[in-house]
C-alpha positions in Angstrom: -13.2 -7.1 20.9 -16.6 -5.1 19.3 -16.8 -5.0 15.8 -19.0 -2.3 14.1 -21.0 -2.3 10.7 -21.5 0.8 8.2 -24.2 1.1 5.9 -23.4 2.8 2.4 -26.1 4.3 1.3 -24.9 6.2 -1.7 -24.7 4.4 -4.9 -27.5 2.0 -4.7 -29.7 2.7 -7.4 -30.2 -1.1 -8.7 -32.0 -1.4 -5.3 -34.2 1.7 -5.5 -35.0 4.7 -7.8 -33.0 7.4 -7.5 -36.0 9.5 -7.3 -37.3 7.9 -4.4 -34.8 9.3 -1.5 -37.1 8.6 1.3 -36.4 5.1 0.9 -32.8 5.6 2.0 -33.8 7.5 4.7 -36.4 4.3 5.7 -33.2 2.1 5.1 -31.2 4.1 7.9 -33.9 3.8 10.4 -34.3 0.2 9.8 -30.4 -0.3 10.0 -30.4 1.7 13.2 -33.1 -0.8 14.5 -31.1 -3.9 13.6 -28.1 -3.2 15.5 -25.8 -1.0 12.5 -23.5 1.3 13.7 -23.7 4.1 11.1 -24.6 4.9 7.8 -22.5 6.5 5.1 -23.3 8.8 2.0 -20.7 10.2 -0.1 -20.7 13.1 -2.7 -20.3 14.8 -5.8 -22.1 17.7 -6.7 -21.4 17.6 -10.1 -20.0 15.1 -13.0 -18.7 15.9 -16.3 -17.8 13.6 -19.6 -14.5 12.7 -17.7 -16.1 10.9 -15.2 -16.1 7.5 -17.2 -12.5 8.5 -19.0 -11.2 5.1 -17.8 -14.1 2.9 -19.0 -17.5 2.2 -16.8 -17.8 -0.2 -14.2 -18.8 -3.4 -15.6 -21.7 -4.2 -13.0 -23.5 -1.2 -11.9 -23.5 -2.9 -8.3 -19.8 -2.3 -7.9 -18.4 0.7 -6.0 -18.0 4.2 -8.0 -14.3 5.0 -8.3 -12.5 7.7 -9.8 -13.2 7.8 -13.6 -15.5 4.9 -13.8 -19.0 6.4 -13.5 -21.5 6.8 -15.7 -21.6 11.0 -15.8 -25.5 11.0 -15.4 -24.6 8.9 -12.1 -27.6 10.2 -9.4 -25.2 11.9 -6.3 -28.4 13.7 -4.3 -27.1 15.6 -1.6 -25.5 14.0 1.4 -25.4 16.5 3.8 -29.2 16.9 3.5 -29.9 13.4 3.1 -28.0 13.1 6.7 -29.9 16.0 8.2 -33.2 14.2 7.1 -31.4 10.5 8.7 -30.7 12.5 11.8 -34.7 13.8 12.2 -35.8 10.2 12.2 -32.8 8.4 14.2 -31.3 9.0 17.8 -28.3 6.8 18.1 -26.7 5.6 14.4 -23.7 7.3 13.4 -23.8 9.9 10.2 -20.9 9.7 8.3 -20.5 12.1 5.5 -18.1 10.6 3.4 -15.9 11.8 0.4 -17.0 15.6 1.4 -15.0 17.5 -1.2 -14.4 20.3 1.1 -12.7 23.0 -1.7 -15.5 23.1 -3.8 -17.0 25.5 -0.9 -15.8 28.3 1.1 -14.7 27.0 4.6 -16.9 29.4 6.3 -20.4 27.7 4.4 -18.6 24.2 5.0 -18.1 25.1 8.7 -21.6 26.4 9.0 -23.1 23.5 7.7 -21.3 20.6 9.3 -21.6 22.4 12.6 -25.4 22.5 12.0 -25.4 19.1 11.0 -23.7 17.8 13.6 -25.9 19.9 16.2 -29.0 18.6 14.6 -27.6 15.1 15.6 -26.4 15.6 18.8 -22.8 14.9 17.9 -23.2 11.6 15.7 -21.6 13.2 12.5 -18.4 11.9 11.2 -17.0 13.9 8.5 -14.7 12.4 6.0 -12.8 15.7 4.0 -11.1 15.1 0.7 -10.0 16.5 -2.2 -11.4 14.4 -4.7 -10.3 13.2 -8.5 -12.8 15.2 -11.0 -11.1 18.1 -12.7 -14.5 18.4 -14.3 -16.1 19.3 -11.2 -14.0 21.9 -9.9 -14.2 24.0 -13.6 -18.1 23.6 -13.6 -17.8 25.5 -10.0 -14.9 27.5 -11.5 -12.5 26.6 -8.6 -8.5 25.9 -9.3 -8.0 22.1 -9.4 -4.1 22.2 -9.3 -4.5 23.9 -5.4 -7.2 21.4 -4.1 -4.9 20.0 -1.6 -4.0 23.5 -0.2 -7.6 24.6 0.0 -8.1 21.4 1.8 -5.9 22.2 4.6 -7.1 25.7 4.8 -10.3 24.3 5.3 -9.2 22.2 8.2 -7.1 25.0 10.2 -10.2 27.2 9.4 -12.7 24.9 10.6 -10.9 23.9 13.6 -11.2 28.0 14.8 -14.7 28.4 13.4 -15.7 26.0 16.0 -13.7 26.6 18.7 -13.4 30.5 18.7 -16.4 33.4 18.7 -15.3 35.8 16.9 -13.3 33.8 14.4 -10.2 34.9 12.3 -8.1 33.3 10.0 -5.4 33.8 7.5 -4.5 31.7 4.5 -2.8 32.1 1.0 -6.4 31.1 -0.4 -9.0 32.2 2.3 -9.1 35.0 4.7 -11.9 36.2 7.2 -11.7 38.2 10.4 -14.1 38.7 13.7 -16.3 36.1 12.1 -19.3 34.8 14.3 -20.5 31.7 13.6 -23.3 30.3 15.5 -24.5 27.7 17.0 -21.6 25.9 17.3 -20.8 22.1 16.9 -23.0 19.9 19.3 -19.3 18.4 20.4 -16.7 20.9 21.2 -14.2 21.3 18.7 -16.8 20.1 16.2 -17.8 16.6 14.2 -15.0 14.0 14.1 -12.8 13.9 11.1 -12.0 10.7 9.8 -9.7 10.5 6.7 -9.1 8.2 3.3 -7.4 7.7 0.6 -5.8 5.0 -2.1 -1.9 5.9 -0.8 -0.9 7.0 2.6 1.1 9.5 1.1 3.0 12.2 3.4 0.1 14.8 3.0 -2.3 12.4 4.3 -0.6 11.3 7.5 0.0 14.5 8.3 -4.2 15.4 8.3 -4.5 12.5 10.1 -2.0 13.4 13.3 -3.3 16.7 13.3 -6.9 16.3 12.7 -8.1 12.8 12.4 -10.2 10.4 14.7 -10.3 7.8 12.6 -8.8 6.1 9.0 -10.7 4.8 6.5 -8.3 3.8 3.3 -9.4 3.0 -0.1 -8.1 -0.7 -0.3 -5.3 -2.2 2.3 -2.3 0.0 3.5 0.8 -2.0 3.5 2.4 -3.2 7.0 5.4 -0.5 6.6 2.6 2.5 5.3 0.7 1.8 8.5 4.2 1.9 10.5 5.0 4.9 9.1 1.9 6.6 10.2 2.4 5.3 14.0 5.6 6.5 14.0 4.4 10.0 13.2 1.5 9.4 15.7 3.8 8.5 18.4 6.0 11.9 17.4 3.1 14.0 17.7 2.1 12.4 21.2 -0.5 10.6 19.7 -1.3 6.4 19.5 -2.6 4.7 16.7 -5.0 2.9 18.7 -6.6 6.8 19.1 -7.7 6.0 15.5 -10.8 4.3 14.6 -10.1 1.7 12.1 -12.4 1.4 9.0 -12.8 -1.5 6.8 -14.8 -2.8 4.0 -16.1 -5.3 2.2 -16.4 -5.7 -1.8 -18.3 -8.0 -4.1 -17.0 -10.1 -6.4 -19.4 -10.4 -9.3 -19.7 -13.4 -12.1 -21.5 -11.2 -14.8 -22.6 -7.6 -15.2 -26.5 -8.5 -14.2 -25.7 -10.7 -10.8 -25.4 -9.7 -7.3 -22.2 -10.9 -5.2 -22.1 -13.8 -2.6 -22.2 -12.3 0.9 -20.3 -15.3 2.2 -17.5 -13.8 -0.4 -17.9 -10.2 0.4 -17.6 -10.9 4.1 -14.3 -13.4 3.8 -11.9 -10.5 4.4 -13.3 -9.1 7.4 -11.5 -11.7 9.8 -8.0 -10.7 8.1 -8.7 -7.1 8.2 -9.8 -7.4 12.3 -6.5 -9.2 13.0 -4.7 -5.8 11.2 -6.7 -3.9 14.2 -10.2 -3.0 11.7 -12.9 -2.6 13.9 -15.8 -1.0 11.8 -16.6 -2.8 8.2 -18.3 -0.8 5.3 -21.0 -2.7 3.2 -23.2 -1.4 0.3 -26.3 -3.5 0.5 -26.8 -3.5 -3.4 -23.8 -5.6 -4.0 -25.2 -8.3 -2.5 -29.3 -7.8 -2.8 -31.5 -6.5 -5.6 -34.9 -6.7 -3.3 -35.2 -3.6 -1.2 -37.3 -5.4 1.0 -34.9 -7.5 2.2 -32.9 -4.3 3.7 -34.1 -5.5 7.5 -33.2 -8.8 7.1 -29.5 -8.0 5.3 -28.8 -5.6 8.4 -29.6 -7.9 11.0 -27.7 -10.7 9.2 -24.5 -9.1 8.6 -24.6 -7.3 12.0 -24.3 -10.7 13.4 -22.1 -12.3 11.3 -19.5 -9.4 11.6 -20.3 -9.7 15.7 -19.3 -13.2 15.3 -15.8 -12.6 13.9 
């Protein structure tokens, strides 16, 4: 079994300035050179006062989660940054994590993703989501309470737009006729789509079964939930083994100012490997404040996960 590493480039502002986006591109180049499989960038288009409605994270090195972040947290455009990374690399996979599809029109979204997939020669992975932040939807005048329906129509529309010319689609919220969307993605059928979430609910299972090539949960799904997913895959003529299972690491912080211990962060990897996970996400700023150590960090993590 070969295990992979995904380097999370979002939210590393304790290591580098949000004004220095070239640093993130440089880190991606180094990650590729050191054998990292993929880099991930997540997104918000905007935040509002409700972003910290449940209190802010105690340590800024922790993960930004629903309702725990300063509204002024920097979230540069992930697709633009991934385009810059695509132009500087040749092998490493590019993960557009937490793409909040309902905040755009599906034709625009399909075009941007197709262009990035073509630019990267098929290295793009997209994790579409509805997200959680109502203020963000309000800022863009998109109805929050139908965001799940909007995402479902995006997925169906992308499938048509990436395969057919001309393309037509008729949904409850979006409709278009005889659309010529060119150029098509590099991969036949479009970028790989992975899905994630904090709970493996029926809608998420349906999306995974219909469109998914990977599963990247937030947390650890129960055995019963994974069995439900496996049954749904089999019912659709698919196998759970078709999905790339993406796990992760999370540091434990002794206080608000200290980094976590890498040994502790990697401690859950063997258990996740036993559960079928083969790719593990890690955010460097959880374990170091020194940006000059990014090469040695990548090298160590790849070596240690490779020995699992």
